[in-house]
ZAGUMI-185372 format. One record per atom (N, C-alpha, C): residue number from 1; residue in one letter; atom name; x, y, z. Coordinates in steps of 0.02 Angstrom, whole numbers, plus 32768, in hexadecimal, padded with zeros to 4 digits. Layout:
% ZAGUMI-185372
<seq = NUM	type = a	atom = CA	X = X	Y = Y	Z = Z>
...
//
This chain:
% ZAGUMI-185372
<seq = 1	type = m	atom = N	X = AA32	Y = A86C	Z = D315>
<seq = 1	type = m	atom = CA	X = AA4A	Y = A83C	Z = D2EC>
<seq = 1	type = m	atom = C	X = AA90	Y = A84E	Z = D2DA>
<seq = 2	type = t	atom = N	X = AAB2	Y = A81B	Z = D2C9>
<seq = 2	type = t	atom = CA	X = AAF9	Y = A824	Z = D2B3>
<seq = 2	type = t	atom = C	X = AB07	Y = A809	Z = D279>
<seq = 3	type = v	atom = N	X = AB36	Y = A828	Z = D24C>
<seq = 3	type = v	atom = CA	X = AB4B	Y = A810	Z = D20D>
<seq = 3	type = v	atom = C	X = AB8A	Y = A7EC	Z = D20C>
<seq = 4	type = d	atom = N	X = AB95	Y = A7B1	Z = D1EF>
<seq = 4	type = d	atom = CA	X = ABC8	Y = A789	Z = D1F4>
<seq = 4	type = d	atom = C	X = ABDE	Y = A773	Z = D1AA>
<seq = 5	type = t	atom = N	X = ABC1	Y = A798	Z = D17C>
<seq = 5	type = t	atom = CA	X = ABD3	Y = A791	Z = D12F>
<seq = 5	type = t	atom = C	X = ABF6	Y = A7D0	Z = D112>
<seq = 6	type = p	atom = N	X = AC03	Y = A7C7	Z = D0D9>
<seq = 6	type = p	atom = CA	X = AC1E	Y = A805	Z = D0B2>
<seq = 6	type = p	atom = C	X = ABE5	Y = A834	Z = D0A8>
<seq = 7	type = l	atom = N	X = ABF9	Y = A877	Z = D09E>
<seq = 7	type = l	atom = CA	X = ABC4	Y = A8A5	Z = D08E>
<seq = 7	type = l	atom = C	X = ABCE	Y = A8B9	Z = D045>
<seq = 8	type = t	atom = N	X = AB94	Y = A8C1	Z = D01B>
<seq = 8	type = t	atom = CA	X = AB9A	Y = A8D3	Z = CFD2>
<seq = 8	type = t	atom = C	X = AB78	Y = A913	Z = CFC7>
<seq = 9	type = c	atom = N	X = AB9B	Y = A936	Z = CFA6>
<seq = 9	type = c	atom = CA	X = AB7F	Y = A97E	Z = CF98>
<seq = 9	type = c	atom = C	X = AB4B	Y = A980	Z = CF62>
<seq = 10	type = y	atom = N	X = AB17	Y = A9A0	Z = CF6D>
<seq = 10	type = y	atom = CA	X = AADD	Y = A9A3	Z = CF3E>
<seq = 10	type = y	atom = C	X = AAEF	Y = A9C8	Z = CF04>
<seq = 11	type = i	atom = N	X = AB1A	Y = A9F1	Z = CF0F>
<seq = 11	type = i	atom = CA	X = AB2D	Y = AA32	Z = CED1>
<seq = 11	type = i	atom = C	X = AB62	Y = AA09	Z = CEA7>
<seq = 12	type = c	atom = N	X = AB9E	Y = A9FC	Z = CEC1>
<seq = 12	type = c	atom = CA	X = ABCB	Y = A9E0	Z = CE97>
<seq = 12	type = c	atom = C	X = ABD7	Y = A993	Z = CE8A>
<seq = 13	type = g	atom = N	X = ABAD	Y = A973	Z = CEB6>
<seq = 13	type = g	atom = CA	X = ABAE	Y = A92E	Z = CEAE>
<seq = 13	type = g	atom = C	X = ABE5	Y = A901	Z = CED0>
<seq = 14	type = e	atom = N	X = AC13	Y = A928	Z = CEF0>
<seq = 14	type = e	atom = CA	X = AC52	Y = A906	Z = CF0C>
<seq = 14	type = e	atom = C	X = AC3C	Y = A8F4	Z = CF4A>
<seq = 15	type = t	atom = N	X = AC63	Y = A8B5	Z = CF59>
<seq = 15	type = t	atom = CA	X = AC5A	Y = A892	Z = CF98>
<seq = 15	type = t	atom = C	X = AC98	Y = A89A	Z = CFBE>
<seq = 16	type = s	atom = N	X = AC98	Y = A8B1	Z = D003>
<seq = 16	type = s	atom = CA	X = ACCC	Y = A8AF	Z = D02A>
<seq = 16	type = s	atom = C	X = ACC7	Y = A896	Z = D072>
<seq = 17	type = d	atom = N	X = ACFB	Y = A897	Z = D096>
<seq = 17	type = d	atom = CA	X = ACF0	Y = A87D	Z = D0D4>
<seq = 17	type = d	atom = C	X = ACEE	Y = A8B2	Z = D108>
<seq = 18	type = r	atom = N	X = ACD3	Y = A8E9	Z = D0F3>
<seq = 18	type = r	atom = CA	X = ACD0	Y = A925	Z = D126>
<seq = 18	type = r	atom = C	X = ACB2	Y = A90E	Z = D163>
<seq = 19	type = a	atom = N	X = ACD0	Y = A914	Z = D19B>
<seq = 19	type = a	atom = CA	X = ACBE	Y = A8F7	Z = D1D7>
<seq = 19	type = a	atom = C	X = AC78	Y = A91C	Z = D1EF>
<seq = 20	type = t	atom = N	X = AC4F	Y = A8F2	Z = D207>
<seq = 20	type = t	atom = CA	X = AC10	Y = A913	Z = D22D>
<seq = 20	type = t	atom = C	X = AC00	Y = A8DB	Z = D25E>
<seq = 21	type = v	atom = N	X = ABE7	Y = A8EA	Z = D29E>
<seq = 21	type = v	atom = CA	X = ABCC	Y = A8C2	Z = D2CB>
<seq = 21	type = v	atom = C	X = AB77	Y = A8C1	Z = D2CF>
<seq = 22	type = d	atom = N	X = AB61	Y = A8EA	Z = D2A5>
<seq = 22	type = d	atom = CA	X = AB14	Y = A8EF	Z = D2A6>
<seq = 22	type = d	atom = C	X = AB02	Y = A8FA	Z = D262>
<seq = 23	type = l	atom = N	X = AAC4	Y = A906	Z = D257>
<seq = 23	type = l	atom = CA	X = AAA7	Y = A918	Z = D217>
<seq = 23	type = l	atom = C	X = AAA2	Y = A960	Z = D20B>
<seq = 24	type = i	atom = N	X = AABD	Y = A98D	Z = D231>
<seq = 24	type = i	atom = CA	X = AABB	Y = A9E5	Z = D22E>
<seq = 24	type = i	atom = C	X = AADD	Y = A9E9	Z = D1E3>
<seq = 25	type = g	atom = N	X = AAB5	Y = AA05	Z = D1BF>
<seq = 25	type = g	atom = CA	X = AAC8	Y = AA17	Z = D180>
<seq = 25	type = g	atom = C	X = AAB6	Y = A9EA	Z = D13E>
<seq = 26	type = c	atom = N	X = AA99	Y = A9B2	Z = D157>
<seq = 26	type = c	atom = CA	X = AA80	Y = A981	Z = D122>
<seq = 26	type = c	atom = C	X = AA3C	Y = A98F	Z = D117>
<seq = 27	type = f	atom = N	X = AA20	Y = A982	Z = D0D9>
<seq = 27	type = f	atom = CA	X = A9D8	Y = A98D	Z = D0C7>
<seq = 27	type = f	atom = C	X = A9B1	Y = A95E	Z = D0F0>
<seq = 28	type = r	atom = N	X = A975	Y = A973	Z = D104>
<seq = 28	type = r	atom = CA	X = A93F	Y = A950	Z = D134>
<seq = 28	type = r	atom = C	X = A920	Y = A926	Z = D0FC>
<seq = 29	type = d	atom = N	X = A90D	Y = A93B	Z = D0C4>
<seq = 29	type = d	atom = CA	X = A8EB	Y = A911	Z = D08D>
<seq = 29	type = d	atom = C	X = A920	Y = A8ED	Z = D060>
<seq = 30	type = q	atom = N	X = A941	Y = A8B6	Z = D07F>
<seq = 30	type = q	atom = CA	X = A96E	Y = A898	Z = D05D>
<seq = 30	type = q	atom = C	X = A958	Y = A878	Z = D016>
<seq = 31	type = e	atom = N	X = A91B	Y = A856	Z = D023>
<seq = 31	type = e	atom = CA	X = A900	Y = A835	Z = CFF0>
<seq = 31	type = e	atom = C	X = A8F1	Y = A863	Z = CFB5>
<seq = 32	type = a	atom = N	X = A8D8	Y = A897	Z = CFB7>
<seq = 32	type = a	atom = CA	X = A8C6	Y = A8C6	Z = CF7F>
<seq = 32	type = a	atom = C	X = A90D	Y = A8E9	Z = CF67>
<seq = 33	type = a	atom = N	X = A939	Y = A8F0	Z = CF93>
<seq = 33	type = a	atom = CA	X = A97E	Y = A913	Z = CF7E>
<seq = 33	type = a	atom = C	X = A9A6	Y = A8D3	Z = CF52>
<seq = 34	type = t	atom = N	X = A99D	Y = A89E	Z = CF65>
<seq = 34	type = t	atom = CA	X = A9C2	Y = A864	Z = CF46>
<seq = 34	type = t	atom = C	X = A9A4	Y = A860	Z = CEFD>
<seq = 35	type = k	atom = N	X = A95F	Y = A85C	Z = CEF5>
<seq = 35	type = k	atom = CA	X = A944	Y = A85B	Z = CEB9>
<seq = 35	type = k	atom = C	X = A960	Y = A88E	Z = CE8B>
<seq = 36	type = r	atom = N	X = A95E	Y = A8C9	Z = CEA7>
<seq = 36	type = r	atom = CA	X = A977	Y = A904	Z = CE7E>
<seq = 36	type = r	atom = C	X = A9B8	Y = A908	Z = CE6B>
<seq = 37	type = f	atom = N	X = A9E2	Y = A8F1	Z = CE98>
<seq = 37	type = f	atom = CA	X = AA28	Y = A8E2	Z = CE94>
<seq = 37	type = f	atom = C	X = AA3B	Y = A8B7	Z = CE59>
<seq = 38	type = h	atom = N	X = AA16	Y = A87C	Z = CE5B>
<seq = 38	type = h	atom = CA	X = AA1B	Y = A844	Z = CE27>
<seq = 38	type = h	atom = C	X = AA0F	Y = A868	Z = CDE6>
<seq = 39	type = e	atom = N	X = A9DB	Y = A88C	Z = CDD3>
<seq = 39	type = e	atom = CA	X = A9C4	Y = A8AF	Z = CD9D>
<seq = 39	type = e	atom = C	X = A9FF	Y = A8DD	Z = CD89>
<seq = 40	type = k	atom = N	X = AA1C	Y = A90B	Z = CDB4>
<seq = 40	type = k	atom = CA	X = AA53	Y = A938	Z = CDA8>
<seq = 40	type = k	atom = C	X = AA8C	Y = A919	Z = CD91>
<seq = 41	type = h	atom = N	X = AAA4	Y = A8E2	Z = CDC3>
<seq = 41	type = h	atom = CA	X = AAE7	Y = A8CD	Z = CDAA>
<seq = 41	type = h	atom = C	X = AAEC	Y = A88D	Z = CD95>
<seq = 42	type = d	atom = N	X = AAAC	Y = A869	Z = CD81>
<seq = 42	type = d	atom = CA	X = AAAB	Y = A82A	Z = CD5A>
<seq = 42	type = d	atom = C	X = AAD2	Y = A7EF	Z = CD82>
<seq = 43	type = t	atom = N	X = AAD4	Y = A7FC	Z = CDCC>
<seq = 43	type = t	atom = CA	X = AAF8	Y = A7C4	Z = CDF2>
<seq = 43	type = t	atom = C	X = AAD0	Y = A7CF	Z = CE35>
<seq = 44	type = a	atom = N	X = AAE1	Y = A79E	Z = CE5E>
<seq = 44	type = a	atom = CA	X = AAC1	Y = A797	Z = CEA2>
<seq = 44	type = a	atom = C	X = AAF0	Y = A7BF	Z = CED0>
<seq = 45	type = a	atom = N	X = AAD2	Y = A7DE	Z = CF0A>
<seq = 45	type = a	atom = CA	X = AB03	Y = A7F9	Z = CF3C>
<seq = 45	type = a	atom = C	X = AB20	Y = A7C4	Z = CF5C>
<seq = 46	type = d	atom = N	X = AB5D	Y = A7D9	Z = CF7A>
<seq = 46	type = d	atom = CA	X = AB82	Y = A798	Z = CFA2>
<seq = 46	type = d	atom = C	X = AB7C	Y = A7A0	Z = CFE6>
<seq = 47	type = g	atom = N	X = AB53	Y = A7D0	Z = CFF9>
<seq = 47	type = g	atom = CA	X = AB4E	Y = A7DD	Z = D041>
<seq = 47	type = g	atom = C	X = AB12	Y = A807	Z = D050>
<seq = 48	type = y	atom = N	X = AB06	Y = A827	Z = D08C>
<seq = 48	type = y	atom = CA	X = AAD6	Y = A857	Z = D09F>
<seq = 48	type = y	atom = C	X = AAE3	Y = A89A	Z = D078>
<seq = 49	type = i	atom = N	X = AABC	Y = A8BA	Z = D05D>
<seq = 49	type = i	atom = CA	X = AAB7	Y = A8F5	Z = D036>
<seq = 49	type = i	atom = C	X = AAB6	Y = A931	Z = D057>
<seq = 50	type = d	atom = N	X = AAE8	Y = A958	Z = D048>
<seq = 50	type = d	atom = CA	X = AAEC	Y = A9A5	Z = D066>
<seq = 50	type = d	atom = C	X = AB0C	Y = A9CC	Z = D032>
<seq = 51	type = i	atom = N	X = AB27	Y = AA03	Z = D03B>
<seq = 51	type = i	atom = CA	X = AB4C	Y = AA31	Z = D015>
<seq = 51	type = i	atom = C	X = AB85	Y = AA3A	Z = D036>
<seq = 52	type = c	atom = N	X = ABC6	Y = AA3A	Z = D011>
<seq = 52	type = c	atom = CA	X = AC02	Y = AA3B	Z = D028>
<seq = 52	type = c	atom = C	X = AC14	Y = AA7D	Z = D02F>
<seq = 53	type = p	atom = N	X = AC3F	Y = AA95	Z = D058>
<seq = 53	type = p	atom = CA	X = AC54	Y = AAD7	Z = D069>
<seq = 53	type = p	atom = C	X = AC6C	Y = AB02	Z = D02C>
<seq = 54	type = e	atom = N	X = AC8C	Y = AAE1	Z = CFF7>
<seq = 54	type = e	atom = CA	X = ACA2	Y = AAFC	Z = CFC5>
<seq = 54	type = e	atom = C	X = AC6C	Y = AB15	Z = CF94>
<seq = 55	type = c	atom = N	X = AC39	Y = AAE8	Z = CF8E>
<seq = 55	type = c	atom = CA	X = ABFB	Y = AB03	Z = CF65>
<seq = 55	type = c	atom = C	X = ABD5	Y = AB2D	Z = CF81>
<seq = 56	type = r	atom = N	X = ABD4	Y = AB29	Z = CFC3>
<seq = 56	type = r	atom = CA	X = ABAB	Y = AB65	Z = CFE9>
<seq = 56	type = r	atom = C	X = ABCB	Y = ABA2	Z = CFDC>
<seq = 57	type = d	atom = N	X = AC0F	Y = ABA5	Z = CFE2>
<seq = 57	type = d	atom = CA	X = AC2C	Y = ABE7	Z = CFDB>
<seq = 57	type = d	atom = C	X = AC28	Y = AC02	Z = CF92>
<seq = 58	type = k	atom = N	X = AC24	Y = ABD0	Z = CF57>
<seq = 58	type = k	atom = CA	X = AC25	Y = ABE0	Z = CF0D>
<seq = 58	type = k	atom = C	X = ABDB	Y = ABED	Z = CEFD>
<seq = 59	type = n	atom = N	X = ABAD	Y = ABC6	Z = CF1D>
<seq = 59	type = n	atom = CA	X = AB67	Y = ABCA	Z = CF05>
<seq = 59	type = n	atom = C	X = AB39	Y = ABD9	Z = CF3A>
<seq = 60	type = p	atom = N	X = AB39	Y = AC13	Z = CF62>
<seq = 60	type = p	atom = CA	X = AB11	Y = AC15	Z = CFA5>
<seq = 60	type = p	atom = C	X = AAC6	Y = AC1C	Z = CF8B>
<seq = 61	type = h	atom = N	X = AAB4	Y = AC28	Z = CF5C>
<seq = 61	type = h	atom = CA	X = AA6D	Y = AC31	Z = CF45>
<seq = 61	type = h	atom = C	X = AA55	Y = ABEE	Z = CF2D>
<seq = 62	type = h	atom = N	X = AA77	Y = ABC7	Z = CF15>
<seq = 62	type = h	atom = CA	X = AA66	Y = AB85	Z = CF06>
<seq = 62	type = h	atom = C	X = AA61	Y = AB56	Z = CF45>
<seq = 63	type = a	atom = N	X = AA94	Y = AB68	Z = CF76>
<seq = 63	type = a	atom = CA	X = AA94	Y = AB3D	Z = CFAC>
<seq = 63	type = a	atom = C	X = AA53	Y = AB53	Z = CFD6>
<seq = 64	type = e	atom = N	X = AA44	Y = AB95	Z = CFDC>
<seq = 64	type = e	atom = CA	X = AA05	Y = ABA5	Z = CFFC>
<seq = 64	type = e	atom = C	X = A9C9	Y = AB8A	Z = CFE3>
<seq = 65	type = n	atom = N	X = A9C2	Y = AB8A	Z = CF9C>
<seq = 65	type = n	atom = CA	X = A984	Y = AB70	Z = CF75>
<seq = 65	type = n	atom = C	X = A983	Y = AB25	Z = CF87>
<seq = 66	type = a	atom = N	X = A9B3	Y = AAFD	Z = CF87>
<seq = 66	type = a	atom = CA	X = A9B5	Y = AAB6	Z = CF8E>
<seq = 66	type = a	atom = C	X = A99F	Y = AAAD	Z = CFE4>
<seq = 67	type = e	atom = N	X = A9BF	Y = AACE	Z = D008>
<seq = 67	type = e	atom = CA	X = A9AE	Y = AAC9	Z = D051>
<seq = 67	type = e	atom = C	X = A96D	Y = AAD5	Z = D05B>
<seq = 68	type = e	atom = N	X = A94D	Y = AB11	Z = D03C>
<seq = 68	type = e	atom = CA	X = A903	Y = AB17	Z = D043>
<seq = 68	type = e	atom = C	X = A8D8	Y = AADB	Z = D023>
<seq = 69	type = k	atom = N	X = A8F2	Y = AAC7	Z = CFFA>
<seq = 69	type = k	atom = CA	X = A8C0	Y = AA94	Z = CFCB>
<seq = 69	type = k	atom = C	X = A8BF	Y = AA5C	Z = CFFB>
<seq = 70	type = y	atom = N	X = A8FF	Y = AA3A	Z = D010>
<seq = 70	type = y	atom = CA	X = A8FE	Y = A9F6	Z = D03A>
<seq = 70	type = y	atom = C	X = A903	Y = A9FA	Z = D07D>
<seq = 71	type = g	atom = N	X = A90D	Y = AA40	Z = D099>
<seq = 71	type = g	atom = CA	X = A912	Y = AA3F	Z = D0E3>
<seq = 71	type = g	atom = C	X = A962	Y = AA2B	Z = D100>
<seq = 72	type = v	atom = N	X = A972	Y = AA4A	Z = D12E>
<seq = 72	type = v	atom = CA	X = A9B9	Y = AA32	Z = D148>
<seq = 72	type = v	atom = C	X = A9B3	Y = AA2D	Z = D191>
<seq = 73	type = y	atom = N	X = A9D7	Y = A9FD	Z = D1AD>
<seq = 73	type = y	atom = CA	X = A9DC	Y = A9FD	Z = D1F4>
<seq = 73	type = y	atom = C	X = AA05	Y = AA29	Z = D211>
<seq = 74	type = t	atom = N	X = A9E9	Y = AA53	Z = D24B>
<seq = 74	type = t	atom = CA	X = AA15	Y = AA81	Z = D25D>
<seq = 74	type = t	atom = C	X = AA25	Y = AA74	Z = D2A3>
<seq = 75	type = a	atom = N	X = AA08	Y = AA49	Z = D2C6>
<seq = 75	type = a	atom = CA	X = AA17	Y = AA30	Z = D30A>
<seq = 75	type = a	atom = C	X = A9F3	Y = A9EE	Z = D31C>
//
Protein backbone atom coordinates (compact mmCIF):
# COMPACT_ATOMS: atom_id res chain seq x y z
CA UNK A 1 0.00 0.00 0.00
CA UNK A 2 1.20 3.48 -0.74
CA UNK A 3 0.39 6.71 1.00
CA UNK A 4 -0.33 9.75 -1.12
CA UNK A 5 -1.82 11.95 1.59
CA UNK A 6 -0.16 13.96 4.33
CA UNK A 7 0.80 12.25 7.58
CA UNK A 8 -0.61 13.43 10.90
CA UNK A 9 1.32 12.93 14.13
CA UNK A 10 -0.67 11.16 16.84
CA UNK A 11 1.23 12.96 19.62
CA UNK A 12 1.48 16.60 18.54
CA UNK A 13 -1.41 16.63 16.06
CA UNK A 14 0.61 18.39 13.36
CA UNK A 15 0.15 17.40 9.72
CA UNK A 16 3.09 17.47 7.36
CA UNK A 17 4.06 16.26 3.95
CA UNK A 18 6.81 14.01 5.27
CA UNK A 19 7.36 11.83 2.24
CA UNK A 20 6.64 8.13 2.39
CA UNK A 21 6.03 5.63 -0.36
CA UNK A 22 4.40 3.02 1.82
CA UNK A 23 2.63 2.67 5.15
CA UNK A 24 5.75 1.84 7.16
CA UNK A 25 5.49 3.74 10.42
CA UNK A 26 1.73 4.36 10.15
CA UNK A 27 -0.65 2.81 12.65
CA UNK A 28 -2.35 -0.40 11.57
CA UNK A 29 -5.59 0.38 13.40
CA UNK A 30 -6.28 3.77 11.84
CA UNK A 31 -9.92 3.66 12.92
CA UNK A 32 -9.15 3.37 16.65
CA UNK A 33 -6.23 5.81 16.41
CA UNK A 34 -8.44 8.32 14.58
CA UNK A 35 -11.12 8.08 17.26
CA UNK A 36 -8.58 8.66 20.06
CA UNK A 37 -6.84 11.40 18.04
CA UNK A 38 -10.15 13.27 17.78
CA UNK A 39 -10.69 12.92 21.54
CA UNK A 40 -7.18 14.22 22.30
CA UNK A 41 -6.98 17.06 19.79
CA UNK A 42 -10.68 17.89 19.26
CA UNK A 43 -10.15 17.78 15.51
CA UNK A 44 -9.89 15.18 12.76
CA UNK A 45 -6.56 13.98 11.42
CA UNK A 46 -5.71 15.30 7.94
CA UNK A 47 -4.03 12.12 6.76
CA UNK A 48 -2.78 8.76 7.90
CA UNK A 49 -1.76 8.78 11.56
CA UNK A 50 1.81 8.06 12.57
CA UNK A 51 4.33 9.62 14.96
CA UNK A 52 6.63 12.33 13.62
CA UNK A 53 10.38 12.03 14.20
CA UNK A 54 10.44 15.03 16.55
CA UNK A 55 7.79 13.56 18.86
CA UNK A 56 9.43 10.13 18.70
CA UNK A 57 12.67 11.73 19.95
CA UNK A 58 10.96 13.85 22.64
CA UNK A 59 8.44 11.22 23.82
CA UNK A 60 9.87 7.75 23.13
CA UNK A 61 7.74 6.05 25.79
CA UNK A 62 4.53 7.66 24.53
CA UNK A 63 5.48 6.63 20.98
CA UNK A 64 6.13 3.03 22.03
CA UNK A 65 2.86 2.83 23.97
CA UNK A 66 0.82 4.20 21.06
CA UNK A 67 2.49 1.86 18.58
CA UNK A 68 1.87 -1.09 20.87
CA UNK A 69 -1.78 -0.12 21.26
CA UNK A 70 -2.57 0.53 17.57
CA UNK A 71 0.09 -1.58 15.85
CA UNK A 72 2.45 -0.17 13.27
CA UNK A 73 3.36 -1.21 9.75
CA UNK A 74 6.97 -2.34 9.65
CA UNK A 75 7.18 -3.85 6.18
